[in-house]
C-alpha positions in Angstrom: 21.2 -82.1 26.0 25.0 -83.0 26.2 27.6 -80.5 27.4 29.2 -80.5 24.0 25.9 -79.5 22.3 25.1 -76.8 24.9 28.6 -75.3 24.4 28.0 -75.2 20.6 24.7 -73.4 21.1 26.4 -70.8 23.4 29.2 -70.2 20.8 26.6 -69.7 18.0 24.6 -67.2 20.1 27.9 -65.3 20.9 28.7 -65.2 17.2 25.2 -63.7 16.4 25.6 -61.1 19.1 29.0 -60.0 17.8 27.7 -59.8 14.2 24.8 -57.6 15.3 27.1 -55.3 17.3 29.4 -54.9 14.4 26.6 -53.9 12.0 25.2 -51.4 14.5 28.6 -49.9 15.1 29.0 -49.3 11.4 25.9 -47.0 11.3 27.0 -45.2 14.4 30.4 -44.7 13.0 29.0 -43.2 9.8 26.8 -40.7 11.7 29.7 -39.8 14.0 31.9 -39.2 11.0 29.3 -36.9 9.5 29.0 -35.0 12.7 32.7 -34.6 13.0 32.8 -33.0 9.5 30.2 -30.5 10.5 27.4 -32.0 8.4 24.0 -31.3 9.9 20.6 -32.6 8.9 18.7 -35.9 8.7 20.2 -39.2 9.7 22.1 -41.0 7.0 20.7 -44.4 8.0 18.7 -46.5 5.5 15.4 -45.9 7.2 15.8 -42.2 6.7 16.7 -42.0 3.1 13.4 -40.2 2.4 14.4 -37.5 4.9 17.7 -36.9 3.1 16.0 -36.6 -0.3 13.5 -34.2 1.3 16.2 -32.0 2.6 17.8 -31.9 -0.9 14.4 -31.0 -2.5 13.9 -28.2 0.1 17.3 -26.8 -0.8 16.6 -26.7 -4.5 13.2 -25.1 -3.8 15.0 -22.4 -1.8 17.5 -21.8 -4.5 14.7 -21.6 -7.2 12.9 -18.9 -5.2 15.9 -16.6 -5.3 15.6 -14.1 -8.1 18.3 -14.7 -10.7 18.7 -12.2 -13.5 19.5 -13.9 -16.8 19.7 -12.5 -20.3 16.2 -11.7 -21.7 14.3 -14.6 -23.3 11.7 -12.2 -24.8 11.5 -8.5 -25.8 8.7 -8.1 -23.3 8.9 -7.7 -19.6 6.4 -7.8 -16.8 7.8 -6.0 -13.7 5.7 -5.7 -10.6 5.6 -4.9 -6.9 3.4 -7.0 -4.7 3.0 -6.6 -0.9 0.3 -9.3 -0.4 0.6 -11.5 -3.5 -2.4 -10.2 -5.4 -0.4 -8.2 -7.9 2.0 -11.1 -8.3 -0.8 -13.4 -9.3 -2.1 -11.0 -11.9 1.5 -10.3 -13.1 2.1 -14.0 -13.7 -1.1 -14.3 -15.8 0.0 -11.3 -17.9 3.5 -12.7 -18.4 2.1 -16.1 -19.5 -0.3 -14.4 -21.9 2.3 -12.2 -23.4 5.2 -14.7 -23.4 7.1 -12.2 -21.4 9.9 -12.3 -18.9 8.9 -11.4 -15.3 10.6 -9.6 -12.5 9.5 -8.7 -9.0 10.4 -5.3 -7.6 11.6 -5.8 -4.0 12.5 -3.2 -1.4 15.9 -3.4 0.2 14.1 -3.7 3.6 11.0 -5.9 3.2 7.6 -4.8 4.5 6.3 -6.4 7.6 2.6 -6.8 8.5 3.1 -3.9 10.9 4.6 -1.8 8.1 1.4 -2.3 6.1 -1.1 -1.6 8.9 -3.3 1.2 7.5 -4.8 1.8 10.9 -1.5 2.8 12.4 -0.6 6.4 11.5 3.0 5.7 12.3 3.3 2.6 10.1 5.9 2.6 7.4 3.4 2.5 4.5 1.4 5.4 6.0 4.5 7.6 6.5 5.7 6.8 2.9 2.4 7.7 1.3 2.1 10.9 3.3 5.5 12.0 1.9 5.5 12.4 -1.9 9.3 12.6 -1.8 9.7 9.2 -0.1 11.8 6.8 -2.2 12.1 3.3 -0.6 15.4 1.8 -1.7 15.3 -1.1 -4.1 16.9 -4.4 -3.3 18.5 -4.4 -6.7 18.1 -2.9 -10.2 17.1 -4.7 -13.3 20.3 -5.4 -15.2 19.0 -5.8 -18.8 16.0 -3.5 -18.9 17.5 -1.7 -21.9 17.0 -4.8 -24.0 13.2 -4.9 -23.6 10.8 -3.1 -26.0 7.6 -3.5 -24.1 7.4 -3.2 -20.3 4.2 -4.0 -18.3 4.4 -2.2 -14.9 2.2 -3.5 -12.1 1.5 -2.4 -8.5 -1.3 -2.3 -5.9 -3.2 0.9 -5.2 -2.2 2.5 -1.9 -4.3 5.5 -0.8 -5.3 6.1 -4.4 -1.7 6.0 -5.7 1.1 3.7 -6.7 3.3 2.8 -3.7 6.4 5.1 -3.4 8.7 2.2 -4.3 7.2 2.5 -7.9 8.5 6.1 -7.9 11.9 4.8 -7.1 11.7 2.2 -9.9 10.7 4.6 -12.7 13.2 7.2 -11.7 16.1 4.7 -11.6 15.4 2.7 -14.8 15.6 4.0 -18.3 12.3 3.6 -20.1 13.2 5.7 -23.1 11.8 4.3 -26.4 9.8 1.6 -24.7 6.1 0.9 -24.7 5.0 1.0 -21.1 1.7 -0.7 -20.1 0.7 0.0 -16.5 -1.7 -2.2 -14.5 -2.8 -2.2 -10.9 -4.7 -4.4 -8.5 -7.4 -3.2 -6.1 -10.7 -4.5 -4.9 -12.4 -1.0 -5.1 -10.0 1.8 -6.2 -9.5 2.5 -9.9 -6.1 3.1 -11.4 -7.0 6.8 -11.5 -4.0 9.0 -12.3 -1.5 6.8 -10.6 0.1 5.7 -13.9 0.1 9.3 -15.2 2.0 10.4 -12.1 4.6 7.7 -12.6 5.0 8.6 -16.3 5.5 12.3 -15.3 8.3 11.2 -12.9 10.3 9.5 -15.6 9.3 11.6 -18.6 10.3 8.7 -20.8 8.5 5.9 -22.7 5.3 5.6 -24.5 2.8 5.1 -21.7 -0.5 3.4 -22.7 -3.7 3.6 -20.7 -3.6 1.3 -17.7 -6.1 -1.1 -16.2 -7.2 -2.1 -12.7 -7.6 -5.8 -11.9 -9.5 -7.1 -8.9 -7.6 -10.4 -8.8 -10.7 -12.4 -9.7 -10.1 -12.3 -13.5 -9.6 -15.6 -15.3 -6.5 -16.3 -17.3 -8.5 -15.9 -20.5 -9.8 -12.4 -19.5 -6.3 -11.3 -18.7 -5.1 -12.7 -22.0 -7.7 -10.8 -24.0 -6.6 -7.5 -22.3 -2.9 -8.3 -22.8 -3.4 -9.1 -26.5 -5.3 -5.9 -27.1 -2.6 -3.8 -25.4 0.2 -5.5 -27.3 -1.7 -4.7 -30.6 -2.1 -1.1 -29.5 1.5 -0.7 -28.6 
C-alpha cells in the first residue's frame, strides 16, 4: 500500500468518525434542551417513540377518570356510592339498561382499607355507623340533579343500613318531584328498611321499592329489573 493510499484511508476514517459524532451530538442536544425546559418523562430519541406515546395515553386515561359534570344527556340518572367496586359494577349495568347518566358519590376524604376494617372497633366506618348523626362530607354536589326525572340511588349495605354518606347525599340534594329507585349490593344482607330510612331523611320524591343485588347478576337480569321499575315509575 502506498503512502498516498494509506493517507486517503485515514482521511476517510476521520470523516466517518466526525459524521457519527455530529449525529450523536444532535440527539444529546435535543434531550439537554428538553431537560433545560423542565420537561420530564421518556427519552425523545427515535428508539423510544413508543414510550412517548405511552406517556400521552396514560395522561389521557388519567384525565378521563376524573369525574366531569356535563349537562344531562338523559332524564334519568344513576347515582351510587361504592367502597369496593361491587356497587359500581351494578350501577354501570343499570345505567346501560336505562340509557341513564351515571354519577359516583365520593367522600371528600376517601376511605382507606383501614377505614373499612370491620374488625377494628375504632375504624372510620365502624364509628360512622355507630353514630346515626354522622354525615361524611361529599367531595362535590351534583350540579344538574334538578333536571332529572328519575334517579336510581345505589349503595352497599353496611351493618344492615346504607352508609352514612348516603344520608349526606339525600339531605343535600333536592329529590322533590322525582321518581327515586333505590338499589343496594350485598352478598347476604337484604335491602331491609335502609331505603325507607333514606326517604324519611329527605321527605321528598316518590320512592319505589328497592332491590338487593349480589353482584353476580347478568346484564340481562339487571335490564329486566330496570325496565320493570321504569314502567312502574
